[in-house]
Backbone bond lengths (Angstrom), bond angles and torsions (degrees), N, CA, C in turn:
res aa  C-N    CA-C-N  psi(-1)  N-CA   C-N-CA  omega(-1)  CA-C   N-CA-C  phi
1 M - - - 1.448 - - 1.525 112.40 -
2 L 1.344 114.08 -42.91 1.484 117.72 -179.05 1.510 110.80 -64.77
3 L 1.319 117.88 -39.72 1.434 121.49 -176.85 1.515 113.51 -71.04
4 K 1.324 116.96 -30.33 1.448 122.05 179.10 1.524 112.34 -65.25
5 L 1.334 116.73 -16.68 1.458 122.06 178.71 1.531 111.85 -76.68
6 E 1.330 116.47 -15.14 1.443 121.21 -177.89 1.520 110.36 -88.99
7 P 1.317 118.48 123.13 1.480 120.33 -173.70 1.537 114.12 -65.31
8 D 1.348 116.82 -25.27 1.457 118.90 -177.00 1.522 113.09 -99.44
9 I 1.337 117.67 7.76 1.462 121.52 179.64 1.528 108.78 -118.53
10 D 1.304 115.15 123.05 1.466 120.73 175.16 1.522 108.90 -109.80
11 V 1.304 115.90 121.26 1.464 120.35 175.05 1.544 106.40 -86.90
12 V 1.343 114.28 115.44 1.493 118.82 -173.80 1.523 111.80 -93.54
13 G 1.340 116.25 -9.13 1.471 117.10 177.90 1.527 112.38 169.77
14 M 1.291 113.38 162.35 1.489 121.29 177.23 1.511 106.20 -135.26
15 V 1.329 116.12 139.17 1.450 120.94 179.87 1.502 110.06 -132.93
16 E 1.333 116.99 169.18 1.456 121.87 -174.15 1.508 115.06 -104.69
17 D 1.331 118.49 -12.63 1.462 120.28 -179.24 1.513 110.97 -148.61
18 G 1.334 115.65 169.71 1.454 120.52 -176.01 1.532 114.44 -65.27
19 A 1.319 116.08 -37.57 1.492 120.63 -180.00 1.544 108.83 -63.84
20 M 1.301 116.58 -40.42 1.450 120.66 178.89 1.552 110.31 -68.12
21 A 1.313 116.05 -33.19 1.457 120.41 177.90 1.513 110.65 -63.19
22 I 1.321 117.67 -41.99 1.462 121.68 178.68 1.553 109.90 -63.00
23 E 1.327 115.81 -42.25 1.451 120.50 178.24 1.513 112.04 -62.91
24 M 1.337 115.18 -41.91 1.463 120.14 -179.42 1.543 109.28 -65.43
25 V 1.324 117.18 -42.14 1.464 119.17 179.23 1.534 109.35 -61.97
26 A 1.333 116.78 -41.86 1.481 119.20 179.80 1.528 110.67 -59.41
27 R 1.308 117.63 -39.77 1.469 122.46 -178.72 1.532 113.86 -74.54
28 S 1.334 115.89 -44.70 1.485 118.37 -169.76 1.515 114.75 -105.75
29 Q 1.327 119.10 -13.98 1.484 123.10 177.18 1.545 109.90 47.07
30 P 1.354 117.26 59.06 1.482 118.30 179.89 1.511 112.05 -71.48
31 D 1.311 115.46 165.81 1.478 120.97 174.48 1.532 110.03 -73.61
32 L 1.336 115.22 -33.77 1.452 120.87 -173.32 1.532 111.00 -147.99
33 V 1.337 113.59 145.44 1.469 121.01 173.05 1.514 108.61 -116.33
34 L 1.320 117.92 127.99 1.434 123.05 170.73 1.525 105.15 -89.35
35 M 1.327 117.93 114.86 1.449 122.23 -169.99 1.514 111.74 -116.15
36 D 1.320 115.26 129.31 1.479 120.30 169.16 1.504 107.42 -84.86
37 L 1.305 117.44 170.67 1.479 119.77 -177.25 1.524 112.98 -104.26
38 K 1.304 116.50 -53.79 1.476 119.70 -178.49 1.505 110.65 -87.82
39 M 1.322 115.33 105.19 1.459 122.17 179.66 1.512 109.35 -139.31
40 P 1.307 118.19 158.91 1.469 120.42 178.39 1.533 109.98 -72.14
41 I 1.312 116.35 165.59 1.452 127.49 175.88 1.529 111.68 67.13
42 M 1.309 117.57 -59.68 1.459 121.53 178.43 1.525 108.87 -143.74
43 N 1.344 116.52 128.08 1.455 118.86 -177.22 1.515 110.68 -75.63
44 G 1.307 115.51 170.61 1.440 121.27 -176.04 1.504 116.34 -67.73
45 V 1.346 115.79 -28.03 1.479 119.41 177.84 1.499 107.98 -65.78
46 E 1.319 118.91 -52.18 1.468 121.61 -177.33 1.537 109.08 -64.89
47 A 1.294 119.85 -39.84 1.450 121.43 178.67 1.542 109.89 -63.66
48 T 1.323 117.47 -40.89 1.428 121.21 175.35 1.513 112.13 -58.93
49 R 1.334 115.02 -48.57 1.465 121.10 178.82 1.530 111.27 -54.92
50 Q 1.312 116.43 -46.47 1.480 120.27 -175.99 1.541 109.63 -72.41
51 I 1.303 117.58 -41.30 1.467 118.31 178.60 1.513 110.58 -61.12
52 R 1.280 117.67 -46.95 1.478 122.39 -178.38 1.518 111.31 -63.87
53 A 1.352 116.96 -35.55 1.480 120.24 178.86 1.512 110.16 -70.74
54 R 1.336 117.44 -42.83 1.473 121.36 -175.54 1.520 113.55 -82.33
55 Y 1.313 114.61 -34.56 1.477 121.62 -174.65 1.538 109.79 -131.24
56 P 1.297 118.07 72.83 1.494 120.32 -173.23 1.521 112.94 -61.59
57 Q 1.321 118.29 -19.37 1.476 121.60 -178.18 1.559 109.54 -78.35
58 V 1.325 118.04 -18.10 1.452 121.76 -178.26 1.508 109.60 -86.07
59 K 1.333 115.62 122.14 1.473 121.55 178.26 1.548 108.93 -82.79
60 V 1.324 114.59 148.89 1.496 118.98 176.26 1.530 106.70 -124.02
61 L 1.307 115.12 124.39 1.458 123.22 175.91 1.527 107.85 -113.25
62 I 1.313 116.04 116.99 1.458 120.36 -179.90 1.534 108.91 -76.07
63 L 1.326 115.02 133.34 1.472 122.27 176.45 1.522 106.51 -134.86
64 T 1.313 115.61 103.50 1.455 120.22 -170.40 1.517 111.57 -148.37
65 T 1.310 115.58 171.26 1.471 121.67 174.67 1.529 112.57 -93.36
66 Y 1.329 115.57 -6.84 1.497 119.41 -172.07 1.528 110.38 -95.47
67 D 1.324 115.01 120.02 1.465 120.30 175.67 1.527 111.87 -114.28
68 D 1.312 115.51 28.23 1.471 122.25 176.99 1.509 110.10 -69.54
69 D 1.339 116.45 138.29 1.460 121.96 -177.31 1.525 112.45 -51.88
70 E 1.311 116.96 -44.04 1.482 121.94 -174.35 1.555 108.51 -66.33
71 W 1.322 117.85 -44.17 1.481 120.47 179.69 1.522 109.10 -61.48
72 I 1.316 117.53 -44.69 1.459 122.02 -178.46 1.544 109.92 -59.82
73 S 1.306 114.96 -51.91 1.487 120.91 -177.77 1.528 109.50 -60.94
74 D 1.300 118.20 -48.20 1.465 121.18 -177.94 1.519 111.48 -62.69
75 A 1.312 117.58 -41.35 1.479 120.92 -178.73 1.566 110.15 -64.50
76 I 1.302 115.86 -44.60 1.463 120.40 -179.92 1.520 110.39 -64.63
77 Q 1.332 116.55 -43.89 1.464 119.54 177.54 1.515 112.69 -65.34
78 A 1.295 117.73 -27.86 1.452 122.11 177.47 1.544 112.16 -73.70
79 G 1.318 116.27 -15.10 1.465 119.71 177.55 1.520 116.56 114.58
80 A 1.345 117.40 11.50 1.453 119.97 178.70 1.528 109.12 -64.38
81 S 1.342 115.11 138.82 1.445 120.31 -179.81 1.534 113.04 -87.52
82 G 1.314 116.38 -9.30 1.474 120.11 177.39 1.527 109.21 -171.70
83 Y 1.314 114.19 170.75 1.447 120.98 -173.40 1.521 108.49 -147.04
84 L 1.321 116.07 108.27 1.454 120.79 179.15 1.539 110.28 -120.28
85 L 1.326 114.78 153.23 1.425 119.51 175.82 1.564 110.01 -95.41
86 K 1.332 115.73 154.21 1.447 119.92 -172.07 1.545 112.85 -67.03
87 D 1.289 118.66 -11.92 1.468 119.25 177.15 1.544 110.54 -90.14
88 T 1.324 117.00 10.47 1.457 121.20 175.54 1.534 109.72 -63.02
89 P 1.320 116.94 128.18 1.474 119.44 179.04 1.527 111.28 -56.65
90 R 1.338 115.55 147.49 1.471 122.01 -176.19 1.505 112.79 -51.75
91 N 1.336 117.04 -47.45 1.484 120.22 -178.19 1.508 110.82 -60.87
92 D 1.336 117.41 -39.40 1.466 120.45 179.81 1.499 110.45 -68.77
93 L 1.323 118.04 -37.31 1.459 121.86 177.29 1.522 110.70 -62.73
94 V 1.309 117.78 -46.73 1.441 122.62 -179.49 1.524 109.48 -62.56
95 K 1.314 117.27 -43.22 1.464 123.07 177.60 1.548 109.98 -61.08
96 A 1.310 116.88 -41.13 1.472 121.77 179.33 1.529 110.07 -66.78
97 I 1.316 117.33 -42.00 1.459 118.95 178.28 1.525 111.25 -61.49
98 R 1.302 116.65 -48.97 1.457 119.37 179.45 1.545 111.63 -63.04
99 G 1.299 115.56 -42.41 1.485 120.50 179.87 1.535 111.69 -64.78
100 T 1.330 116.65 -41.41 1.458 120.57 -178.45 1.524 110.10 -65.07
101 V 1.324 116.37 -42.72 1.474 120.84 177.13 1.545 108.77 -59.75
102 G 1.339 115.61 -33.28 1.469 121.41 179.37 1.533 114.31 -82.64
103 G 1.305 115.91 1.73 1.476 119.31 176.05 1.512 116.37 99.35
104 K 1.325 117.38 6.12 1.485 120.43 178.77 1.510 109.80 -90.04
105 T 1.313 115.20 165.37 1.453 123.23 178.27 1.522 109.08 -114.30
106 F 1.312 115.81 136.17 1.478 121.32 179.39 1.491 110.20 -125.67
107 L 1.324 115.78 127.90 1.446 121.77 175.49 1.529 109.28 -126.34
108 D 1.344 115.92 134.53 1.450 119.68 173.54 1.517 107.81 -56.59
109 P 1.339 118.52 140.21 1.497 118.84 -178.58 1.530 114.71 -55.25
110 S 1.351 117.42 -35.79 1.459 117.61 177.98 1.530 112.11 -72.03
111 V 1.312 116.82 -23.66 1.469 122.80 178.46 1.538 110.05 -82.45
112 A 1.331 116.48 -36.49 1.461 121.18 -176.19 1.544 110.83 -57.67
113 G 1.314 116.45 -43.93 1.460 119.87 179.02 1.532 112.62 -59.34
114 K 1.341 115.52 -40.67 1.468 120.76 179.21 1.520 110.85 -67.28
115 V 1.333 116.66 -38.24 1.474 120.25 178.79 1.517 110.21 -64.10
116 L 1.332 116.42 -44.29 1.453 119.97 -179.88 1.517 111.82 -65.36
117 Q 1.315 115.64 -39.19 1.478 119.14 177.54 1.521 111.57 -65.12
118 Q 1.329 115.70 -41.52 1.502 119.37 178.38 1.537 108.92 -62.98
119 A 1.304 117.29 -44.68 1.460 122.11 -177.60 1.542 109.38 -61.99
120 S 1.310 115.57 -43.71 1.465 120.05 179.65 1.496 112.33 -65.22
121 S 1.334 115.63 -42.76 1.457 121.25 178.91 1.524 110.67 -65.25
122 H 1.328 117.71 -38.17 1.444 122.56 179.85 1.549 109.53 -66.06
123 A 1.325 116.13 -42.45 1.459 119.27 179.60 1.524 111.19 -62.39
124 V 1.335 117.62 -40.87 1.449 121.78 178.66 1.506 110.85 -65.08
125 Q 1.336 116.69 -46.76 1.459 121.75 179.80 1.529 109.47 -63.07
126 S 1.341 117.16 -42.17 1.435 122.60 -179.91 1.513 110.72 -61.39
127 S 1.318 116.30 -45.52 1.472 121.35 178.04 1.532 109.91 -63.67
128 L 1.303 117.63 -40.44 1.470 120.65 179.51 1.518 110.54 -66.32
129 A 1.319 118.51 -33.30 1.460 121.60 177.99 1.527 111.58 -60.71
130 I 1.335 116.69 -34.65 1.453 119.61 178.77 1.515 110.44 -81.96
131 T 1.328 116.61 -48.12 1.463 119.70 -173.39 1.544 111.28 -68.59
132 S 1.321 117.58 -23.90 1.466 118.32 177.95 1.508 112.31 -70.37
133 K 1.322 117.25 -19.57 1.478 122.02 179.21 1.524 111.88 -82.25
134 L 1.336 115.91 -21.77 1.471 122.38 -171.04 1.497 112.90 -111.61
135 T 1.328 115.48 153.18 1.479 118.83 171.40 1.523 109.25 -73.17
136 E 1.291 115.78 166.32 1.486 120.43 179.72 1.522 110.74 -57.62
137 R 1.314 117.04 -42.62 1.469 122.00 -179.34 1.538 109.84 -66.57
138 E 1.313 117.32 -40.13 1.466 120.80 177.24 1.519 111.75 -62.01
139 V 1.312 115.93 -39.16 1.489 118.60 176.94 1.527 109.64 -63.08
140 E 1.341 118.23 -41.51 1.438 120.91 177.42 1.545 110.94 -60.81
141 V 1.323 116.35 -43.43 1.461 119.88 179.24 1.520 111.04 -65.78
142 L 1.336 115.98 -41.15 1.458 118.87 179.42 1.524 111.78 -62.57
143 R 1.310 117.14 -41.03 1.479 120.55 177.74 1.539 110.31 -59.97
144 L 1.321 116.75 -40.15 1.466 120.59 179.72 1.518 111.18 -70.23
145 I 1.336 116.80 -37.25 1.466 120.47 174.77 1.526 109.47 -58.46
146 A 1.341 115.61 -47.47 1.443 122.63 179.17 1.506 110.42 -60.99
147 G 1.331 117.46 -29.25 1.466 120.97 178.67 1.515 113.55 -81.02
148 G 1.326 115.52 0.79 1.469 121.19 176.08 1.524 115.78 90.22
149 L 1.334 118.42 10.02 1.430 120.91 -177.15 1.526 109.33 -80.24
150 N 1.362 116.70 144.54 1.461 121.00 173.72 1.538 108.95 -88.69
151 N 1.325 115.01 176.15 1.495 118.84 -175.67 1.508 113.03 -58.92
152 R 1.326 119.37 -40.77 1.467 123.16 179.07 1.517 110.53 -61.05
153 D 1.359 116.66 -47.04 1.466 119.60 -179.35 1.522 110.66 -65.66
154 I 1.331 118.18 -38.43 1.465 121.56 178.67 1.518 108.40 -64.22
155 A 1.329 117.81 -43.60 1.466 121.58 179.97 1.534 110.45 -60.39
156 D 1.333 116.06 -44.10 1.477 119.61 179.66 1.526 110.40 -64.73
157 R 1.332 117.63 -42.38 1.467 122.93 -177.53 1.507 110.94 -63.67
158 L 1.362 116.87 -41.51 1.464 120.59 -173.54 1.537 112.31 -100.78
159 Y 1.326 117.07 5.31 1.462 122.08 179.47 1.528 110.80 56.72
160 L 1.350 113.60 50.89 1.463 120.70 178.85 1.547 108.23 -124.98
161 S 1.326 116.31 166.26 1.451 118.00 173.13 1.539 108.03 -81.89
162 E 1.365 114.95 159.44 1.451 118.64 178.28 1.544 110.85 -63.09
163 G 1.296 117.32 -34.13 1.463 121.20 178.99 1.526 111.17 -61.70
164 T 1.346 115.49 -43.00 1.454 119.05 178.14 1.507 111.57 -64.25
165 V 1.323 116.22 -40.74 1.475 120.12 178.10 1.533 109.04 -63.01
166 R 1.331 118.13 -43.07 1.489 121.22 177.20 1.514 109.60 -57.49
167 N 1.303 118.28 -43.12 1.448 122.23 179.66 1.546 111.31 -62.32
168 H 1.351 115.76 -43.41 1.465 120.58 177.01 1.529 110.93 -62.38
169 V 1.345 116.28 -43.14 1.459 121.20 -178.84 1.530 109.07 -62.79
170 S 1.340 116.79 -44.38 1.481 119.99 177.79 1.505 112.37 -60.07
171 A 1.337 117.04 -41.47 1.468 122.35 178.99 1.524 109.80 -64.57
172 I 1.339 116.81 -42.32 1.470 121.21 -178.51 1.518 110.22 -62.65
173 L 1.363 114.99 -47.47 1.478 118.92 179.48 1.516 111.15 -58.81
174 A 1.329 116.92 -43.35 1.473 120.52 -177.23 1.563 108.90 -66.71
175 K 1.326 117.40 -43.31 1.453 120.20 -177.37 1.521 112.85 -69.49
176 L 1.320 116.16 -31.22 1.479 119.79 178.05 1.533 112.15 -88.02
177 G 1.315 116.88 -10.78 1.452 120.95 177.09 1.516 111.95 71.00
178 V 1.351 116.68 36.91 1.454 119.85 178.83 1.539 108.50 -121.65
179 S 1.329 116.23 166.20 1.453 119.34 -172.82 1.520 113.90 -102.78
180 D 1.353 117.90 -14.44 1.465 117.91 179.25 1.542 110.67 -149.55
181 R 1.312 114.03 169.11 1.480 119.45 -174.86 1.514 111.89 -71.27
182 T 1.318 119.55 -23.50 1.440 121.22 175.17 1.546 110.64 -62.95
183 Q 1.337 114.32 -47.35 1.451 118.26 175.92 1.513 113.08 -59.65
184 A 1.327 114.43 -40.92 1.483 119.49 177.56 1.526 109.92 -62.23
185 A 1.325 117.37 -42.15 1.456 120.96 179.76 1.535 111.19 -63.12
186 V 1.331 116.38 -41.20 1.464 120.52 178.54 1.512 109.75 -60.58
187 I 1.340 117.28 -46.41 1.477 121.06 178.98 1.518 109.42 -60.48
188 A 1.307 116.92 -44.89 1.477 120.68 179.52 1.499 111.52 -57.43
189 M 1.342 117.16 -45.17 1.445 120.07 -179.03 1.511 112.90 -69.55
190 Q 1.324 117.15 -35.21 1.453 121.32 177.57 1.525 110.01 -64.62
191 H 1.269 118.76 -27.21 1.464 123.99 -177.86 1.515 112.97 -103.95
192 G 1.289 116.18 13.32 1.487 119.80 172.83 1.504 112.73 74.23
193 L 1.314 119.98 26.30 1.460 122.46 178.94 1.511 113.33 -105.65
194 Q 1.337 116.90 58.85 1.462 117.75 175.62 1.512 109.40 -106.81
């Protein structure tokens, strides 16, 4: 009812579960779906995942009462373009709908902090997953590889012989399961080891 008051927003349908949402999207091809999470037959996360896979041009904006970390993470991984709580003021909701259609991302302020915390925690865990495989010296060498240094420069920087650096590079490649230093550098950068 609130959205029908907006002259530039057309509500093309309302459904009761995720499976029906997918059917509705197939029929009407909307620009955006306002998706709840806890619904019968198929929850909003799975419906979001399927809609985004089948209709990548359709944006999904979560509008729910649930601010649980797992729901937030799952919805974003499923392809949601934003996550708002149902107590969002009407004007903010309308702004989020228009902005999401325009390619922006909207997160409820209480949700945004959780998303940042999850991202930070994931980056630390991800970095630990790599560094736990390597010795301290190998981590130093990997950081320098990611910085673009060749074996001679690494040897000079760490006061090692080039042969020792070659041995460390070989060990790093084997432990990371990659075939060259470029792949190792990419992994290092992906895990924040520059």
